Backbone as CSV, one residue per row, in Angstrom:
resi,resn,N_x,N_y,N_z,CA_x,CA_y,CA_z,C_x,C_y,C_z
1,UNK,17.830,-3.842,-82.151,17.009,-2.645,-81.969,16.177,-2.801,-80.703
2,UNK,16.271,-1.881,-79.779,15.511,-1.958,-78.552,14.060,-1.582,-78.810
3,UNK,13.181,-1.879,-77.822,11.762,-1.576,-77.999,11.518,-0.089,-78.253
4,UNK,12.122,0.821,-77.447,11.897,2.239,-77.736,12.375,2.625,-79.131
5,UNK,13.544,2.053,-79.557,14.039,2.357,-80.893,13.075,1.832,-81.953
6,UNK,12.499,0.659,-81.696,11.538,0.097,-82.636,10.314,0.989,-82.771
7,UNK,9.804,1.470,-81.654,8.642,2.351,-81.694,8.971,3.642,-82.426
8,UNK,10.142,4.196,-82.154,10.542,5.446,-82.813,10.633,5.251,-84.320
9,UNK,11.236,4.137,-84.739,11.380,3.874,-86.168,10.021,3.641,-86.825
10,UNK,9.140,2.911,-86.147,7.807,2.651,-86.699,7.008,3.945,-86.801
11,UNK,7.088,4.781,-85.763,6.383,6.065,-85.796,6.855,6.914,-86.969
12,UNK,8.167,6.996,-87.163,8.710,7.805,-88.252,8.280,7.265,-89.610
13,UNK,8.247,5.934,-89.728,7.855,5.332,-91.003,6.401,5.622,-91.325
14,UNK,5.530,5.537,-90.332,4.112,5.810,-90.571,3.848,7.300,-90.752
15,UNK,4.616,8.140,-90.105,4.495,9.575,-90.366,4.770,9.858,-91.847
16,UNK,5.802,9.224,-92.374,6.183,9.458,-93.765,5.147,8.888,-94.739
17,UNK,4.486,7.798,-94.335,3.550,7.119,-95.242,2.098,7.490,-94.988
18,UNK,1.832,8.423,-94.064,0.463,8.655,-93.597,-0.499,9.010,-94.719
19,UNK,-0.150,9.931,-95.564,-1.069,10.355,-96.624,-1.392,9.205,-97.572
20,UNK,-0.375,8.457,-97.971,-0.589,7.320,-98.863,-1.429,6.254,-98.185
21,UNK,-1.136,5.959,-96.922,-1.876,4.950,-96.164,-3.357,5.323,-96.081
22,UNK,-3.625,6.579,-95.745,-5.017,7.024,-95.618,-5.756,6.885,-96.945
23,UNK,-5.091,7.219,-98.023,-5.728,7.126,-99.336,-6.022,5.665,-99.710
24,UNK,-5.119,4.770,-99.372,-5.281,3.368,-99.755,-6.315,2.631,-98.901
25,UNK,-6.421,3.013,-97.621,-7.198,2.194,-96.693,-8.471,2.845,-96.153
26,UNK,-8.757,4.083,-96.532,-9.918,4.749,-95.944,-11.230,4.056,-96.283
27,UNK,-11.282,3.309,-97.393,-12.501,2.578,-97.767,-12.308,1.069,-97.630
28,UNK,-11.342,0.652,-96.819,-10.988,-0.769,-96.775,-12.108,-1.646,-96.226
29,UNK,-12.972,-1.112,-95.385,-14.058,-1.924,-94.835,-15.183,-2.171,-95.834
30,UNK,-15.240,-1.362,-96.859,-16.348,-1.456,-97.829,-16.414,-2.843,-98.469
31,UNK,-15.256,-3.403,-98.795,-15.204,-4.701,-99.459,-14.732,-5.806,-98.513
32,UNK,-14.999,-5.640,-97.220,-14.555,-6.609,-96.220,-15.724,-6.981,-95.308
33,UNK,-16.694,-7.744,-95.816,-17.889,-8.043,-95.016,-17.587,-8.829,-93.742
34,UNK,-16.595,-9.708,-93.777,-16.270,-10.470,-92.566,-15.651,-9.574,-91.500
35,UNK,-14.824,-8.637,-91.920,-14.268,-7.668,-90.972,-15.390,-6.851,-90.336
36,UNK,-16.325,-6.397,-91.156,-17.439,-5.627,-90.623,-18.267,-6.465,-89.664
37,UNK,-18.422,-7.749,-89.972,-19.190,-8.627,-89.097,-18.524,-8.762,-87.731
38,UNK,-17.201,-8.887,-87.707,-16.507,-8.993,-86.421,-16.584,-7.693,-85.639
39,UNK,-16.495,-6.575,-86.329,-16.640,-5.292,-85.651,-18.044,-5.132,-85.080
40,UNK,-19.036,-5.603,-85.822,-20.414,-5.552,-85.316,-20.578,-6.452,-84.101
41,UNK,-19.999,-7.652,-84.147,-20.068,-8.557,-82.997,-19.384,-7.940,-81.782
42,UNK,-18.248,-7.306,-82.007,-17.536,-6.611,-80.931,-18.416,-5.519,-80.332
43,UNK,-19.022,-4.704,-81.189,-19.865,-3.609,-80.703,-21.052,-4.142,-79.911
44,UNK,-21.671,-5.206,-80.389,-22.816,-5.768,-79.672,-22.382,-6.357,-78.332
45,UNK,-21.206,-6.974,-78.292,-20.706,-7.517,-77.028,-20.447,-6.406,-76.023
46,UNK,-19.853,-5.304,-76.494,-19.580,-4.170,-75.606,-20.884,-3.586,-75.079
47,UNK,-21.837,-3.352,-75.973,-23.099,-2.766,-75.532,-23.860,-3.723,-74.613
48,UNK,-23.746,-5.008,-74.887,-24.465,-5.990,-74.089,-23.899,-6.182,-72.699
49,UNK,-22.671,-5.728,-72.469,-22.063,-5.886,-71.145,-22.708,-4.971,-70.119
50,UNK,-23.417,-3.932,-70.588,-24.153,-3.055,-69.675,-23.298,-2.131,-68.849
51,UNK,-22.101,-1.813,-69.341,-21.202,-0.947,-68.577,-20.850,0.326,-69.358
52,UNK,-21.725,0.742,-70.236,-21.391,1.867,-71.082,-20.764,1.361,-72.363
53,UNK,-20.440,2.258,-73.258,-19.975,1.841,-74.578,-18.716,2.592,-74.994
54,UNK,-17.868,2.973,-74.030,-16.649,3.708,-74.370,-15.558,2.729,-74.779
55,UNK,-15.018,2.934,-75.974,-13.989,2.046,-76.497,-12.842,2.870,-77.073
56,UNK,-11.677,2.230,-77.142,-10.504,2.859,-77.757,-10.029,2.005,-78.912
57,UNK,-9.792,2.651,-80.043,-9.225,2.027,-81.227,-7.726,2.300,-81.178
58,UNK,-6.954,1.302,-80.789,-5.521,1.477,-80.564,-4.747,1.136,-81.833
59,UNK,-3.954,2.109,-82.288,-3.350,2.001,-83.603,-4.358,2.383,-84.660
60,UNK,-5.043,3.487,-84.411,-6.221,3.874,-85.206,-5.886,4.387,-86.589
61,UNK,-4.614,4.726,-86.850,-4.275,5.265,-88.157,-5.078,6.512,-88.470
62,UNK,-5.605,6.638,-89.692,-6.342,7.844,-90.078,-7.776,7.898,-89.572
63,UNK,-8.182,6.940,-88.744,-9.444,7.077,-88.016,-10.680,6.516,-88.668
64,UNK,-10.550,5.848,-89.813,-11.756,5.377,-90.511,-12.464,4.259,-89.745
65,UNK,-11.701,3.394,-89.064,-12.350,2.325,-88.300,-12.935,2.884,-87.001
66,UNK,-12.271,3.861,-86.409,-12.823,4.528,-85.228,-14.193,5.117,-85.549
67,UNK,-14.286,5.767,-86.701,-15.568,6.338,-87.122,-16.604,5.242,-87.363
68,UNK,-16.168,4.107,-87.891,-17.092,2.990,-88.092,-17.636,2.500,-86.756
69,UNK,-16.792,2.440,-85.738,-17.248,2.023,-84.403,-18.291,2.987,-83.859
70,UNK,-18.084,4.281,-84.090,-19.085,5.249,-83.650,-20.413,4.979,-84.354
71,UNK,-20.339,4.627,-85.634,-21.545,4.319,-86.376,-22.259,3.075,-85.871
72,UNK,-21.551,2.246,-85.128,-22.151,1.056,-84.530,-22.684,1.317,-83.129
73,UNK,-22.708,2.577,-82.735,-23.306,2.941,-81.459,-22.353,2.984,-80.290
74,UNK,-21.054,2.998,-80.557,-20.067,3.055,-79.488,-19.541,4.481,-79.321
75,UNK,-19.055,4.770,-78.124,-18.377,6.040,-77.859,-16.894,5.785,-78.111
76,UNK,-16.472,6.078,-79.332,-15.161,5.643,-79.789,-14.144,6.777,-79.799
77,UNK,-12.925,6.429,-79.422,-11.787,7.346,-79.513,-10.621,6.583,-80.120
78,UNK,-9.675,7.309,-80.707,-8.537,6.661,-81.344,-7.220,7.071,-80.725
79,UNK,-6.276,6.150,-80.729,-4.912,6.397,-80.242,-3.946,5.825,-81.272
80,UNK,-2.915,6.585,-81.610,-1.905,6.101,-82.539,-0.562,6.730,-82.191
81,UNK,0.507,5.993,-82.452,1.847,6.507,-82.156,2.295,7.573,-83.153
82,UNK,1.656,7.621,-84.320,2.073,8.530,-85.385,1.323,9.859,-85.310
83,UNK,2.019,10.960,-85.023,1.351,12.266,-85.030,0.716,12.604,-86.379
84,UNK,1.356,12.183,-87.466,0.795,12.485,-88.781,-0.533,11.764,-88.981
85,UNK,-0.611,10.511,-88.546,-1.865,9.773,-88.635,-2.956,10.433,-87.794
86,UNK,-2.594,10.850,-86.595,-3.575,11.498,-85.726,-4.051,12.807,-86.339
87,UNK,-3.155,13.539,-86.967,-3.570,14.768,-87.646,-4.582,14.496,-88.745
88,UNK,-4.354,13.456,-89.533,-5.313,13.094,-90.577,-6.647,12.672,-89.982
89,UNK,-6.591,11.889,-88.899,-7.828,11.427,-88.265,-8.647,12.590,-87.728
90,UNK,-7.986,13.542,-87.098,-8.700,14.694,-86.544,-9.348,15.523,-87.643
91,UNK,-8.676,15.661,-88.772,-9.263,16.449,-89.866,-10.429,15.712,-90.523
92,UNK,-10.297,14.400,-90.650,-11.347,13.628,-91.316,-12.570,13.412,-90.429
93,UNK,-12.349,13.355,-89.105,-13.445,13.035,-88.178,-13.378,13.982,-86.976
94,UNK,-13.689,15.258,-87.183,-13.483,16.262,-86.130,-14.363,16.069,-84.902
95,UNK,-15.419,15.284,-84.998,-16.291,15.080,-83.831,-15.722,14.053,-82.852
96,UNK,-14.759,13.281,-83.301,-14.199,12.223,-82.465,-12.883,12.664,-81.827
97,UNK,-12.508,11.970,-80.769,-11.258,12.291,-80.086,-10.147,11.360,-80.563
98,UNK,-9.007,11.954,-80.896,-7.823,11.199,-81.302,-6.610,11.742,-80.556
99,UNK,-5.790,10.828,-80.040,-4.615,11.209,-79.264,-3.388,10.442,-79.732
100,UNK,-2.240,11.115,-79.692,-0.967,10.447,-79.923,-0.602,9.689,-78.650
101,UNK,-0.228,8.420,-78.804,0.126,7.638,-77.634,0.709,6.293,-77.999
102,UNK,1.260,5.630,-76.994,1.862,4.320,-77.160,0.968,3.257,-76.530
103,UNK,0.789,2.133,-77.220,-0.003,1.042,-76.662,0.634,0.472,-75.395
104,UNK,1.941,0.633,-75.263,2.634,0.096,-74.093,2.447,0.970,-72.860
105,UNK,2.035,2.212,-73.060,1.850,3.141,-71.944,0.665,4.048,-72.262
106,UNK,-0.525,3.513,-72.130,-1.727,4.262,-72.468,-2.038,5.303,-71.402
107,UNK,-2.371,6.488,-71.854,-2.740,7.568,-70.931,-4.224,7.452,-70.613
108,UNK,-4.586,6.335,-69.995,-5.970,6.045,-69.649,-6.010,5.438,-68.256
109,UNK,-7.028,5.759,-67.470,-7.134,5.176,-66.122,-7.409,3.689,-66.167
110,UNK,-7.112,3.022,-65.072,-7.446,1.608,-64.930,-8.951,1.406,-65.113
111,UNK,-9.312,0.319,-65.769,-10.717,-0.111,-65.883,-11.633,0.990,-66.413
112,UNK,-11.128,1.793,-67.348,-11.900,2.943,-67.834,-12.642,2.687,-69.135
113,UNK,-12.406,1.544,-69.781,-13.000,1.273,-71.083,-13.854,0.016,-71.048
114,UNK,-14.896,0.022,-71.862,-15.700,-1.183,-72.045,-15.187,-2.044,-73.189
115,UNK,-14.369,-1.452,-74.049,-13.846,-2.211,-75.176,-12.540,-1.643,-75.685
116,UNK,-11.704,-2.523,-76.220,-10.450,-2.143,-76.872,-10.402,-2.835,-78.225
117,UNK,-10.128,-2.069,-79.258,-9.906,-2.617,-80.591,-8.425,-2.475,-80.919
118,UNK,-7.813,-3.570,-81.304,-6.415,-3.567,-81.743,-6.373,-4.269,-83.091
119,UNK,-6.562,-3.492,-84.114,-6.732,-4.056,-85.471,-5.430,-3.921,-86.241
120,UNK,-4.664,-5.009,-86.286,-3.362,-5.028,-86.947,-2.390,-4.003,-86.334
121,UNK,-2.632,-3.598,-85.101,-1.751,-2.619,-84.472,-0.601,-3.264,-83.715
122,UNK,-0.673,-4.581,-83.448,0.425,-5.228,-82.722,1.439,-5.872,-83.665
123,UNK,1.231,-5.772,-84.975,2.119,-6.500,-85.879,3.549,-5.952,-85.865
124,UNK,3.730,-4.706,-85.466,5.076,-4.134,-85.411,5.702,-4.233,-84.015
125,UNK,5.019,-4.871,-83.081,5.534,-5.019,-81.729,6.478,-6.215,-81.669
126,UNK,7.734,-6.023,-81.275,8.642,-7.169,-81.154,8.057,-8.205,-80.199
127,UNK,8.226,-9.490,-80.498,7.590,-10.535,-79.689,7.835,-10.412,-78.193
128,UNK,9.035,-10.052,-77.782,9.322,-9.950,-76.350,8.540,-8.828,-75.686
129,UNK,8.079,-7.861,-76.506,7.367,-6.708,-75.950,5.856,-6.853,-76.005
130,UNK,5.363,-7.922,-76.611,3.909,-8.049,-76.731,3.211,-8.338,-75.404
131,UNK,3.723,-9.215,-74.538,3.008,-9.456,-73.273,2.727,-8.194,-72.461
132,UNK,3.683,-7.253,-72.296,3.343,-6.022,-71.576,2.265,-5.188,-72.270
133,UNK,2.239,-5.223,-73.599,1.206,-4.483,-74.327,-0.170,-5.105,-74.054
134,UNK,-0.246,-6.426,-74.089,-1.525,-7.089,-73.808,-1.961,-6.836,-72.367
135,UNK,-1.008,-6.786,-71.446,-1.343,-6.456,-70.055,-1.872,-5.035,-69.938
136,UNK,-1.354,-4.135,-70.775,-1.856,-2.761,-70.776,-3.286,-2.709,-71.309
137,UNK,-3.583,-3.522,-72.323,-4.962,-3.621,-72.800,-5.878,-4.061,-71.657
138,UNK,-5.441,-5.084,-70.931,-6.258,-5.604,-69.833,-6.407,-4.577,-68.717
139,UNK,-5.371,-3.805,-68.473,-5.426,-2.802,-67.393,-6.526,-1.788,-67.631
140,UNK,-6.652,-1.304,-68.879,-7.607,-0.223,-69.137,-9.022,-0.733,-69.339
141,UNK,-9.192,-2.059,-69.495,-10.531,-2.618,-69.648,-11.206,-2.782,-68.290
142,UNK,-12.468,-2.401,-68.220,-13.267,-2.664,-67.028,-13.557,-4.158,-66.938
143,UNK,-13.853,-4.669,-65.743,-14.278,-6.065,-65.632,-15.447,-6.349,-66.575
144,UNK,-15.340,-7.449,-67.297,-16.361,-7.781,-68.277,-16.174,-7.107,-69.622
145,UNK,-15.118,-6.271,-69.758,-14.860,-5.582,-71.015,-14.319,-6.512,-72.082
146,UNK,-14.394,-6.062,-73.338,-14.053,-6.914,-74.487,-12.895,-6.331,-75.293
147,UNK,-12.088,-7.228,-75.826,-10.993,-6.886,-76.733,-11.216,-7.600,-78.053
148,UNK,-11.043,-6.879,-79.156,-11.001,-7.494,-80.486,-9.630,-7.186,-81.064
149,UNK,-8.871,-8.231,-81.359,-7.515,-8.051,-81.866,-7.378,-8.771,-83.199
150,UNK,-6.790,-8.083,-84.173,-6.601,-8.643,-85.504,-5.132,-8.713,-85.863
151,UNK,-4.752,-9.768,-86.580,-3.345,-9.947,-86.962,-3.275,-11.003,-88.058
152,UNK,-2.090,-11.174,-88.651,-1.868,-12.228,-89.620,-1.269,-13.442,-88.929
153,UNK,-1.697,-14.615,-89.356,-1.256,-15.850,-88.725,0.066,-16.339,-89.314
154,UNK,0.841,-16.982,-88.456,2.044,-17.660,-88.920,1.640,-18.895,-89.728
155,UNK,2.614,-19.527,-90.353,2.306,-20.634,-91.261,1.752,-21.846,-90.533
156,UNK,2.205,-22.085,-89.300,1.749,-23.242,-88.552,2.003,-23.011,-87.071
157,UNK,1.478,-23.920,-86.248,1.685,-23.808,-84.805,3.150,-23.989,-84.424
158,UNK,3.951,-24.515,-85.343,5.384,-24.653,-85.078,6.096,-23.305,-85.116
159,UNK,5.443,-22.310,-85.659,6.020,-20.964,-85.745,5.214,-20.030,-84.847
160,UNK,5.704,-19.793,-83.635,4.976,-18.881,-82.743,4.920,-17.480,-83.327
161,UNK,6.016,-17.041,-83.908,6.057,-15.753,-84.608,6.891,-15.932,-85.869
162,UNK,6.595,-15.103,-86.856,7.383,-15.072,-88.082,7.511,-13.626,-88.538
163,UNK,8.730,-13.225,-88.816,8.966,-11.899,-89.381,8.551,-11.926,-90.852
164,UNK,7.928,-10.839,-91.309,7.636,-10.743,-92.737,7.950,-9.346,-93.233
165,UNK,8.085,-9.249,-94.529,8.471,-7.991,-95.163,7.249,-7.094,-95.289
166,UNK,7.209,-6.047,-94.500,6.113,-5.085,-94.518,6.583,-3.818,-95.223
167,UNK,5.686,-3.172,-95.939,6.071,-2.004,-96.736,6.519,-0.830,-95.886
168,UNK,6.052,-0.757,-94.621,6.334,0.413,-93.797,7.405,0.146,-92.755
169,UNK,7.290,-0.946,-92.006,8.218,-1.218,-90.903,8.276,-2.718,-90.658
170,UNK,9.335,-3.214,-90.008,9.412,-4.648,-89.691,8.149,-5.118,-88.983
171,UNK,7.690,-6.317,-89.322,6.402,-6.780,-88.805,6.449,-8.279,-88.530
172,UNK,5.461,-8.741,-87.762,5.439,-10.121,-87.287,4.070,-10.743,-87.504
173,UNK,4.095,-12.028,-87.862,2.902,-12.859,-87.870,2.925,-13.709,-86.599
174,UNK,1.719,-14.121,-86.165,1.616,-14.831,-84.891,0.832,-16.124,-85.049
175,UNK,1.260,-17.149,-84.316,0.443,-18.346,-84.182,-0.790,-17.981,-83.362
176,UNK,-1.999,-18.183,-83.884,-3.197,-17.762,-83.148,-3.313,-18.385,-81.757
177,UNK,-2.995,-19.664,-81.632,-3.096,-20.293,-80.314,-2.090,-19.700,-79.340
178,UNK,-0.907,-19.369,-79.828,0.094,-18.761,-78.957,-0.356,-17.376,-78.502
179,UNK,-0.883,-16.580,-79.431,-1.329,-15.244,-79.033,-2.518,-15.340,-78.085
180,UNK,-3.396,-16.313,-78.317,-4.517,-16.514,-77.404,-4.017,-16.860,-75.999
181,UNK,-2.961,-17.681,-75.922,-2.400,-18.035,-74.623,-1.806,-16.805,-73.935
182,UNK,-1.176,-15.928,-74.707,-0.645,-14.691,-74.128,-1.774,-13.803,-73.601
183,UNK,-2.888,-13.771,-74.322,-4.047,-13.033,-73.823,-4.498,-13.607,-72.484
184,UNK,-4.524,-14.938,-72.389,-4.921,-15.566,-71.140,-4.005,-15.193,-69.994
185,UNK,-2.714,-15.120,-70.257,-1.767,-14.725,-69.219,-1.993,-13.286,-68.775
186,UNK,-2.535,-12.466,-69.670,-2.826,-11.067,-69.337,-4.182,-10.899,-68.659
187,UNK,-4.938,-11.990,-68.523,-6.241,-11.916,-67.878,-7.400,-11.749,-68.838
188,UNK,-7.187,-12.101,-70.103,-8.217,-11.962,-71.128,-8.492,-13.333,-71.737
189,UNK,-9.742,-13.759,-71.723,-10.111,-15.090,-72.191,-10.732,-15.023,-73.573
190,UNK,-10.184,-15.791,-74.507,-10.747,-15.833,-75.857,-12.180,-16.347,-75.821
191,UNK,-13.077,-15.648,-76.506,-14.477,-16.065,-76.588,-14.906,-16.409,-78.011
192,UNK,-14.176,-15.926,-79.001,-14.520,-16.227,-80.400,-13.296,-15.980,-81.268
193,UNK,-13.305,-16.647,-82.413,-12.187,-16.511,-83.348,-12.708,-16.605,-84.772
194,UNK,-12.236,-15.695,-85.621,-12.558,-15.796,-87.035,-11.262,-15.898,-87.828
195,UNK,-11.221,-16.845,-88.749,-10.082,-17.008,-89.645,-10.545,-16.773,-91.070
196,UNK,-9.846,-15.888,-91.765,-10.161,-15.669,-93.173,-8.965,-16.080,-94.017
197,UNK,-9.200,-17.038,-94.905,-8.136,-17.452,-95.805,-7.927,-16.390,-96.880
198,UNK,-6.702,-16.246,-97.355,-6.455,-15.216,-98.372,-7.109,-15.560,-99.704
199,UNK,-7.537,-14.532,-100.387,-8.029,-14.699,-101.752,-6.845,-14.757,-102.710
200,UNK,-7.000,-15.355,-103.861,-5.880,-15.412,-104.815,-5.371,-14.022,-105.197
201,UNK,-6.236,-13.034,-105.109,-5.845,-11.673,-105.494,-5.217,-10.886,-104.344
202,UNK,-5.214,-11.421,-103.127,-4.633,-10.702,-101.993,-3.119,-10.587,-102.158
203,UNK,-2.611,-9.400,-101.824,-1.164,-9.188,-101.958,-0.387,-10.096,-101.023
204,UNK,-0.895,-10.264,-99.798,-0.240,-11.161,-98.840,-1.067,-12.438,-98.722
205,UNK,-0.441,-13.547,-98.924,-1.128,-14.832,-98.853,-1.038,-15.401,-97.436
206,UNK,-1.512,-14.602,-96.479,-1.518,-14.982,-95.074,-2.972,-15.107,-94.601
207,UNK,-3.207,-15.998,-93.658,-4.514,-16.053,-93.014,-4.690,-14.839,-92.094
208,UNK,-5.868,-14.245,-92.140,-6.210,-13.156,-91.232,-6.958,-13.726,-90.027
209,UNK,-6.574,-13.275,-88.849,-7.183,-13.765,-87.617,-7.802,-12.599,-86.854
210,UNK,-9.021,-12.802,-86.377,-9.667,-11.876,-85.454,-9.994,-12.666,-84.188
211,UNK,-9.443,-12.257,-83.071,-9.745,-12.889,-81.790,-10.571,-11.934,-80.941
212,UNK,-11.691,-12.422,-80.432,-12.495,-11.670,-79.478,-12.237,-12.265,-78.098
213,UNK,-11.885,-11.410,-77.150,-11.559,-11.873,-75.806,-12.261,-10.992,-74.780
214,UNK,-12.390,-11.528,-73.574,-13.100,-10.802,-72.528,-12.312,-10.824,-71.217
215,UNK,-12.314,-9.700,-70.545,-11.762,-9.637,-69.196,-12.805,-10.192,-68.215
216,UNK,-12.350,-10.911,-67.247,-13.291,-11.545,-66.302,-14.191,-10.492,-65.669
217,UNK,-15.490,-10.758,-65.570,-16.391,-9.804,-64.917,-16.139,-9.769,-63.426
218,UNK,-16.637,-8.705,-62.807,-16.539,-8.586,-61.354,-17.317,-9.726,-60.701
219,UNK,-16.959,-10.051,-59.475,-17.547,-11.208,-58.790,-19.049,-11.095,-58.681
220,UNK,-19.587,-9.889,-58.628,-21.032,-9.703,-58.450,-21.794,-9.747,-59.764
221,UNK,-21.058,-9.763,-60.916,-21.734,-9.737,-62.225,-22.385,-11.087,-62.526
């Protein structure tokens, strides 16, 4: 399956599952204090950079996390490949901007954002296609801008990526150190990492990883 075919299949799958997904996950942050803590740290880092607070939630789904970012004082917008997801987001959060788009080809100017959130949005990206996506994240970030990326970890450093059975579309787990190295190749330096071990009641017994990274500031900063 080629990258465009993969994106088309993933978009169609999420279009079909959009209503169910929104119902299941719209309150997902309520019982996730560590996730909220990382989002708060991300928001404070963006605001502290002194370059404005415009951020994009890439792979925003029905928009609940985008709205949470706005509540943290950011100027947040959402982008998702699924038109059905974007429709739900616009209805649920009419004050915010949501656009259909691809992470590999963002309709955003260079250096136009102070922050990028990619929360489990790269898990459906085939491994060979991830470096260009990370480079696109770096392109739209202003110097000194911050990225927060979330994903599931592979079993060990011996597994750079692992395919797993996802309910919606084929998906991948990543070795955190390997993904951090890919961020570095894209011009983004890891500044913090949070690992959450699965609870016995979690459906997936995978470690959750949140990486906070920063684009190098301008020489005068």
